[in-house]
C-alpha positions in Angstrom: 0.3 0.2 0.1 2.5 2.9 0.9 4.7 1.7 -1.9 1.7 2.7 -4.5 1.0 5.9 -2.3 4.6 7.1 -2.9 4.2 7.8 -6.8 0.8 9.8 -6.4 2.2 12.1 -3.7 5.3 12.8 -5.8 3.6 13.9 -8.3 1.8 15.7 -6.5 4.9 17.4 -5.7 6.4 17.4 -8.3 3.3 19.6 -10.1 3.4 22.1 -6.9 7.3 23.0 -7.3 7.0 23.7 -11.4 3.7 25.5 -10.0 5.9 27.7 -7.7 9.1 27.8 -9.9 6.6 29.4 -12.6 5.5 31.9 -10.7 8.7 33.1 -9.1 10.3 33.5 -12.9 7.4 35.6 -13.3 8.2 37.8 -10.4 11.9 37.5 -11.3 11.7 38.8 -15.1 12.5 42.5 -15.7 9.4 44.6 -16.8 9.9 46.8 -19.8 9.8 50.2 -20.0 9.8 51.9 -23.5 12.2 54.5 -24.2 11.1 57.8 -24.8 13.5 60.6 -26.6 13.0 64.0 -24.8 13.2 66.7 -27.3 16.4 68.5 -28.6 17.3 72.0 -27.0 17.5 74.4 -30.0 21.0 74.9 -31.0 20.9 77.9 -32.9 21.5 81.5 -31.3 18.9 84.6 -31.5 17.9 85.4 -35.2 18.6 89.2 -35.1 20.9 91.7 -32.7 21.0 94.9 -32.1 23.6 97.3 -33.7 24.0 101.3 -34.1 25.0 102.2 -37.4 28.1 104.2 -37.6 27.6 105.4 -41.3 24.8 105.3 -43.7 24.6 102.0 -45.3 22.6 101.8 -48.2 18.8 99.5 -47.5 19.7 99.6 -43.8 19.3 103.1 -42.2 21.5 106.3 -41.3 24.2 106.6 -39.1 23.1 106.5 -35.3 20.3 104.2 -36.2 19.8 100.8 -34.2 18.1 98.4 -36.1 18.2 94.6 -35.7 20.4 93.0 -37.9 21.5 89.0 -38.7 24.7 88.0 -36.4 26.5 86.7 -38.9 26.9 90.2 -41.3 27.5 91.9 -38.0 30.4 89.6 -37.0 31.7 89.2 -40.6 31.1 92.4 -42.2 30.2 95.5 -40.3 31.8 94.7 -37.0 35.5 94.2 -38.4 35.0 97.4 -41.0 33.7 99.7 -38.0 30.6 100.7 -39.7 28.4 99.3 -36.8 29.0 98.3 -33.2 26.5 96.1 -30.3 24.2 97.5 -28.5 23.8 95.9 -24.8 20.2 95.4 -23.3 21.5 97.7 -20.7 21.6 100.4 -23.2 18.5 99.7 -24.7 16.7 100.2 -21.1 17.9 103.6 -21.6 15.1 105.9 -23.0 17.5 108.2 -25.1 18.4 105.3 -26.6 15.4 103.6 -26.9 13.7 106.0 -28.3 16.8 105.7 -31.0 15.8 102.1 -31.8 14.3 101.4 -35.2 13.5 99.0 -38.0 15.3 98.2 -40.7 14.9 100.9 -43.8 15.2 98.8 -46.9 14.3 101.9 -49.4 17.2 103.7 -47.4 19.7 105.0 -50.4 18.0 103.4 -53.1 17.0 105.8 -56.0 13.3 106.1 -56.8 12.0 105.4 -60.4 12.2 108.5 -62.2 8.5 108.4 -63.3 7.2 108.2 -59.4 9.8 110.7 -58.4 9.5 113.3 -61.3 5.9 115.3 -61.1 2.6 114.6 -63.6 4.0 117.6 -65.3 7.2 116.7 -66.3 6.1 113.1 -67.6 3.6 114.6 -69.7 5.9 116.5 -71.4 8.1 113.1 -72.0 5.2 111.4 -73.4 4.3 114.4 -76.0 8.2 114.3 -76.7 7.7 110.7 -77.8 4.7 110.9 -79.8 6.2 114.0 -81.5 8.7 112.1 -82.6 6.5 109.9 -85.1 6.4 110.7 -88.5 3.4 112.0 -90.1 1.4 109.0 -93.0 2.5 112.0 -95.2 6.0 112.3 -94.7 6.4 108.5 -94.5 5.2 108.3 -97.8 7.6 111.1 -99.1 10.5 109.3 -97.4 9.8 105.9 -98.8 9.1 107.0 -101.8 12.4 109.6 -102.8 15.0 107.1 -100.8 13.7 103.7 -101.7 15.1 102.4 -105.3 12.7 100.8 -108.4 14.3 97.8 -107.6 15.2 95.6 -104.6 17.5 92.7 -105.6 17.4 89.5 -103.4 20.8 86.9 -104.3 19.2 83.2 -103.5 20.5 79.5 -104.4 19.1 78.0 -106.7 17.7 74.1 -106.6 19.2 72.2 -109.3 16.5 70.3 -111.2 17.6 66.8 -113.1 17.3 67.1 -116.6 14.7 64.8 -118.6 16.1 63.1 -121.7 14.0 63.8 -124.7 11.0 61.9 -126.0 11.8 59.5 -129.3 10.5 61.2 -132.1 7.3 59.7 -133.4 8.2 57.4 -136.9 6.7 59.0 -140.0 4.6 55.9 -140.5 2.4 56.4 -138.0 1.1 59.6 -139.4 -0.3 58.2 -142.6 -3.9 56.0 -142.0 -4.6 52.7 -142.8 -6.8 54.2 -146.1 -3.1 55.6 -147.0 -4.3 59.4 -146.9 -2.2 61.4 -145.3 -3.1 62.2 -141.9 -3.0 65.8 -140.2 0.5 64.9 -137.7 -0.9 66.3 -134.0 1.7 68.3 -132.3 1.9 68.4 -128.7 1.3 71.6 -126.8 4.7 73.3 -125.5 4.9 73.3 -121.5 6.0 76.5 -119.7 8.7 75.9 -118.2 8.2 76.4 -114.4 10.0 78.5 -112.0 13.6 77.9 -110.7 12.9 77.2 -107.0 15.0 78.7 -104.4 16.5 77.6 -101.3 15.4 80.1 -98.6 12.8 81.9 -99.9 12.0 85.6 -99.9 9.4 86.8 -97.7 8.0 90.0 -96.9 9.7 90.5 -93.5 12.7 90.3 -96.1 11.7 92.9 -97.8 11.0 95.2 -94.6 14.3 94.6 -93.5 15.9 95.2 -96.4 13.6 98.4 -97.1 14.5 99.6 -93.3 18.4 98.9 -93.9 18.1 101.8 -96.8 16.2 104.4 -94.8 19.1 103.8 -91.8 21.1 106.5 -93.4 19.8 109.2 -91.7 17.7 110.1 -88.3 14.8 111.2 -89.5 14.0 108.4 -91.9 15.3 105.9 -89.6 12.0 106.5 -87.6 9.9 105.0 -90.4 7.5 102.4 -89.2 7.3 99.4 -91.4 6.2 96.0 -90.9 5.8 92.8 -92.9 2.0 93.5 -92.8 2.5 96.7 -94.6 3.9 94.9 -97.9 1.9 93.0 -100.6 2.7 91.0 -103.4 1.0 91.0 -106.9 -0.3 87.5 -107.6 1.3 86.4 -111.1 -0.6 85.3 -114.0 1.1 81.9 -114.1 0.6 79.8 -110.9 3.8 78.1 -111.1 5.3 80.9 -110.9 6.4 80.2 -107.3 4.9 83.3 -105.0 3.2 82.5 -102.0 0.8 84.9 -100.1 3.8 86.4 -97.9 7.1 85.0 -99.7 8.6 84.4 -103.0 10.0 80.6 -104.2 11.8 80.9 -106.7 14.5 83.2 -109.4 12.5 86.1 -111.3 10.8 89.5 -110.8 8.2 90.5 -109.2 6.0 93.7 -108.1 5.2 94.5 -105.2 2.9 97.3 -103.2 4.0 99.4 -99.8 1.3 100.7 -98.2 0.9 103.7 -95.9 -2.2 104.5 -94.2 -3.5 107.4 -95.5 -1.6 107.5 -98.6 -1.8 105.8 -101.6 0.5 102.6 -102.2 4.0 102.7 -103.3 5.1 100.4 -106.2 8.4 98.6 -106.8 9.9 96.0 -108.5 12.2 92.6 -106.2 14.9 90.9 -108.3 15.4 87.4 -106.9 19.0 86.4 -108.6 20.8 83.5 -108.7 23.4 82.8 -106.3 26.9 80.3 -106.7 26.7 77.9 -104.3 29.8 77.7 -101.8 31.5 74.8 -102.8 33.3 73.4 -99.1 
């Protein structure tokens, strides 16, 4: 009997010991602590320091003014050059120095625009002078009529067109019909030779620039206002001549009109000649 009860008692003791061991291990285990970082202290110094200007400084203020400026500018520029000196808090507490303390004057020493500094009467006179420099339509017409030559010559490189071989002539027997009578020989109409195309067209802008270069010889004629829209190219009878609405695309002679508002148009001739290509 005693031999059978011992294993039961031993098993209960072992279970109890294991239970005690688990409780002790839980009590002895270290608690988990979460690490919390504190806020970093601001290592930067003051953004501005109060200084007294020892001379007039453009964009800052007059001599004797106490203004806040950046510490780096004071340390590296103004203090070594004796342009300003530091002002302590004790000096700022006095009444006399407190009255001198001002803000930075960004506009000090910077010249104002002429339009704002001058009175309205002087600005109106200048505007009137600019308007009087413009030429009248009649005077513009006279200058263009007298100084622009009758022919404006431009040079462009022609586009080489390969020559085609002539078609073989039709045998004489083909002109005789089967009956034996002579049939009239039908001649093909001669094709009108097309214009020689060019590299780089001559536009109305090119013509206007050429006319303005001619008029730039004197002070009065240089004031002539001429735009590409004031030049019109006449439409040719042959559509294959190489004329576009506002440009010439082939060699030849063309008629143009120079329009001046309020007056009659001036007619001139534009000649586009062949220029030899550079052989490198």
